[in-house]
N, C-alpha and C positions, 0 to 999 in steps of 0.2 A: 599734586600729592593728595592721596585720599586720607582724610582724618577719620580714624576709627572711633566708634561710639565710646562715650565715657562709661566705665563700669558702674553699674547701679548700686553696688554695695560700698562704694567709696564716697567721701565727701564730694559734693557737686562742684563742677567747674566754677560756677558763679560764686559759691560760698568761698571757695579757695581763692579766687581772684580778689574777692573783697578783703580777705585777710592778708594775702601775700602779694597781690598784684597780678595783672593779666599775664605777664611774661612767665612768671613762676607757674601759674595755672596751666598755661600752654605746655610748658616743659613737663609738668606732671601728666598731662594727657598723652604726650608722646611716650613718656616713661612707662605708664601703665599699660600701654598697648604694644610695647616692643620688648623683645628678649635680648638676644645677643646674635645678630645676623651672621657675623663671621663664623662663630662657633656652631650656630644652628645648621648652617649648610653642610659643614663637615660631619657633624653628629648625625644628621638625617641620613646621609649617604652611608656612613658606617653602620647605622642601625638597619639599613636596608640591605646590608651584606657586602659592602665594598671593602673586602679585606685588604686589598692593595693600598687603599687610602689610609686604613688604620695602621698598616706597617710603615707607610711613608710619614705619617704623623709622629709615630714613635721615634723614627730616625731623625726627623727634622727637629724634634725637641732635644734630642741628645746631642746631635752634631751640628745643628743649625740649618737654615734654609739653603745656604750655599752648598751643603753636602748632597743635596738632592739633585738627581739627574732628570731634567724635564718634569719638574713638579706640577701637580694639578693646580689649576688657577684658584680653586676654592681654598686649598691648603696654603698656597702662596699668600693669599690675603690674610689668613689667620696668623701665619708665622711672621709676616712682615709687621703685623700689628704688635705682637709681643716683643719682637726684637727691636722695633723702634722705641717702645716704652723702655726697654733695658738700656738702650743707647743714651737716654736722657738722664740716667741716674749717675750721680757722682760716684766714682769708683770706691772711695772710702766708705760710702754708705753701705755697700755690699758687705764690707768686712766687719763693721761694728755698729751699723745702724740699729741693730736689735740688741745692743749691749744691755739696755735697761731690762729687757726680758730675762736676761741671765742673772739678774740680781735677786731673784727669788726662787725658791725650790719649785720643781715641776708640779708638786701637789697643789701649790697655790694656783697655778694656771688651770688645773683641772677644776678647781672650785669656781674660779672666775669665768671659765669657759662654760660651765654647766649651768649653775644657778644664776650666773651673771648673763653671759652672752646668749646661750641657747634658750634660756627661759624667755628672754625678750624676743628672740627670733621667732619662737613658736607663737607669740602673741599675734603675729600676722595671720589673719584668717585664710589668706590665699596659700601661704606656705603650709599651714596646717591641713588645708584641704588636699594639697598635692600629696603630702605624706600619708594622709588618711586613705587616699586612693591606692596606695601600695599595699594596704591591708596589714601593715606592720607598725602600727602606732606604738604599741608597747614592746613587743618582742624585738623590734628593731632598734630600740633606744640605746642599748648597750653598744651595739655595733656602730651606730652613728657617732656616739660620743668617742669611742676609741679611734675610729677613722679620722674624725675631726682633730682630735688631740695629736694623732700621728702626723697629719698634714701640717698643723700649726707648728709642732716641734721641728719638723724637717725644714720648714720655711724660715725659722728663726735661727738656725745654725749659721755660724760665720761663713760668708761667701756662698751660701746655699741658693741665693736667688740670681746668681749670674747665669747667663744663657748656657744651657746644657747641664747645669748643676742640679743635684737632686731636688732641692726646694723649688727651683724654677719648673722642673718637669712635673713635680707634684702639684704645684699651683695651677698650671695650665690644665693638668688633669682634672683638678677640682672644677675649673671653668667648664669643662666638657660635660660634667654631670648634670647641671641644670639644662644644658642644651639637649641632652638625651631625654631628660624628664619632660621637657617641652614637646618633644616629638611624640612621646607616648601619651602624654596628657591630651594632646590634640585628638588622639584616636579614642580616648576614653570618655569618662563622664565629667571631666572638669568643666566648671561653669565659667567660661571666659566672659560671658555677658555680665556676670555678677562681679567678678574680681579682676578682670583684665587678663592679659597674656600670662600663662603660668610662669612663675618665678621671673617676673618682669623686672625692668630696670629699677623700679621703686623697691621691690623686694631685695634685689641684689645690693642696692645702696644701703638699705636698712641693715642687712647682714654685715656690711662693711662697718657701719656705725657701731654695731654690737660687738664686733671684734676689736674695735679701737676704744671709743668713748666708754661704752658700757662696761667692757672688760677692765679697762684701766681704772675707772672709778670704783669698781668692785674691789680691785686689789688695793686701792688707796684706802677704802673703808676697812680693810684688814690690817692697815698700817704700812703697806708697801707703796709709798708715794714715790713719784718721779720728780726730778727737777724740771724746770721749764726747758732747759737744753735737751734733756733726755726725751721729753715729750715731743719737742720739735723734730728730732731725728726719727723717732718712732713713727710719727705721723707722715713724715716724708717717705720713709720706707714703705709704709702702708699705702701711700698714694700710688706708688709703683705696683704694689700687690693688687690694688684695686684695678689698675689697668690690665694686669695679667689675668684677672678674674672676669674681664669683659665688661666692667662697669664704665659707663660713659664718663669721660673726664669732668664733665660739668658737675658731677656729684662728689668727686674726690680731690680734684686738683686744687691746690692752694690752701687746703685745710691743714693747719699746723698747730692749732691750739684747741683746747676743750671748748672754748667759747664759739669758735667757728663750727666745730662739730655739732654743738648743741643747736645752733641755728639751722643747720641742715637737718638734724634729727627732728626738729619741730615741724619742718615742712613735710618730711616723709611721714611722720606720725599722723599728720592731718588727713592723709589719704589712705592710711592703712586699714581703717575700719575696725569695728568692735571684734574682740576675740570670740572664739567659738568653743564649744565643748571639747573639740579635738585639741585645742591649745592647752586646756587644763590637763587632759590626759597625757599629753607629751611632757609637760612640765613635771608632773608627778612621777612619770616613768623615769625621767632623767634623774630626779633626786634618788630614787631607789637604786639606779645603776651606779651613781657616783658613790653612794654609801658603801656599796660592795667594793668598788675600786679603792676607796680610802682604806677599807679594812685590809685589802691586799697589799697596799703600798705603805701604810703607816701602822697597821695592826689596831686601828681604832674600831671598836665594836660597831656593827652595822646600826644598831638602834641609836647609839650615840651620834654617829655620823649623820643619820637621818634627821635627828633633832637639830643638830647644828646647821645643816643645809636648809631645813625649813625656815629657821629663824633668820638665816642669812638672806633668804629670798625676800623676806620682809624688809631687811635693811637695805638691800640693793635696789629694790623696786618700789618700796613703799607699801603701806597697808592695803590701799585700794587695789593695786594691781595684783599683789600676792593673794588677796582674797578672791579676786576674779579668777585666778588660776586654781582656786580651791585648794591651796596649800595650807594645811593646818598650822597655826602658830605654835611655837615652842618657846615660850618666854623663859622657861627655866634654863635655857641654853644661853641666855643673854649675859649673865655674869661671867661665864667661861669665855665667851667671845670678847667681852670688854677687857678682861684681864689679859688674854692672849694678845689682843690688838695693842694694848699699852706696852707690853713687853717687846713686841715686834718693832713698834715705833722707836722706843728707847734704844734698842739694839741697832737699828738702822742708822739712827743719828750718830751713835758712837762709832760705828764702822765707817761711815762716810768721812769721819775725821781721822781715820787711820788708813791711808791709801794701801798699804801692804795687806792689811787684814781684809779690806774691801775687795782687793783683787783676788785674794785667796778664796774668799767666800764665793765670788762670781765664778771662779774657775771650778770650784766644787759643784756648784749648781749646774754648770755647763756639762761637766762630766756625768752628773746624774741624769741629765736630760738625754745625753747620748746613750747611756746605759738603758734607759727606759725605751728609747726608740728601737734599740736592738731587740729588746724583749718583745715589743709590739710586732716587729718584723718577723720574729720567730714564730709568733702565734697566729700570724695572718694566714 
C-alpha cells in the first residue's frame, strides 16, 4: 500500500506521534489523505454524466438495495455500507434517540448550529479553502445555513433515519456533497500538498464533533442542558449518522460522552492547522445571515441579533478563537444573555419535575420544527 505524503500545512507526523503516539499519528496520516472511497466512486461517475447511476441511487435510497434490478457494483458497495450501519442500530433509537433535540425551540438550534457548530467548522483551513474555491464565501452563507438546518431538522425527526425514511435519504445525500466537491476540487486549484485530500476524513470527523460536542455545549451555555442518559442516546444516534456520512468508524464508534468526544477533538484539532482569512469571512457572513433569520423567526431586530450572536461567539469559543475569527465583541449583550440563560435554566429544571408539562413542551417544539421544515421546503 502506497503511503501518501504528509500535508505540509498540518502538524508534522513526528510531532503528532510524540504527543499522541505512533498509532494515532499513522491514523491521522491515512485520514488526511483519504476522503470517502465508496461515495467518491459513485459521485465521480454521476458528475461525469452517468444519469442511470443517479436514478438508481435515488431508488436505492428510497426503496433499499433489494429493490434494484442488477445494480451497479459501485452502488452496491455504497448501499451495503449504509444499510449495514442501519442494521446495527437499536430500533427504539430510531424512534426517540433524538428526543433531547426536541426539548428546545428550533431557534436555539439555529444559534448553536451557526455561531456554535459552523463557526468552528470554518476554522478548518482546508474546508475554508474548498468553500473559497466556489467563489461564494459570503453570498452562499445564507443558503449553506438554511440547507444545513433543513438537513439537521429532517434527520432529527422521529423515525427519520430508518432506511428509506426522509432523514436517511437526506443524510446520505449530504454524504454525496463532499464526494462531489472532492471530484471538482481535484480538477481545480485546491492545494492537496498543503492540506491533504479535500474534505478528508479529518475534516469529516471534525464536522461530526462540531455537530455533537460543540453544538451541545453551546446549547448548554444557553441553559439547555442534557442529562447523561440523553447525551448517551444522542451520541449513539450520531454514531450512526456518522456512519451514514461516510466517516470511518474509528472516529465515531464508542463515543457516548463529552469526555470521549473531547479526546477525539483534541487529536483532530492537532492536525487541523491555523485558520485563514477565509475562515473569518465565513464566520462573519454566518452571523449576518443568522441575524436576519432570527428577525424572520422571532421578530428580533437584526442589529440586536447581531450583537447577541457576536457575544455568543466569544462565550462558545473563547476570546482567542473569536478574536482570530475577527468577530467584534459585544459586551453590552452579556447582561441580556446572562438573564435569559438563568431564566431558561430555572424553567427547564421546573419542567423536568413536571412530566406532563415537559411532554407538552417537547411536543410543541417538535410541531414547530415540522412547521419550519415545511416552510423551508416551500422556499427551496
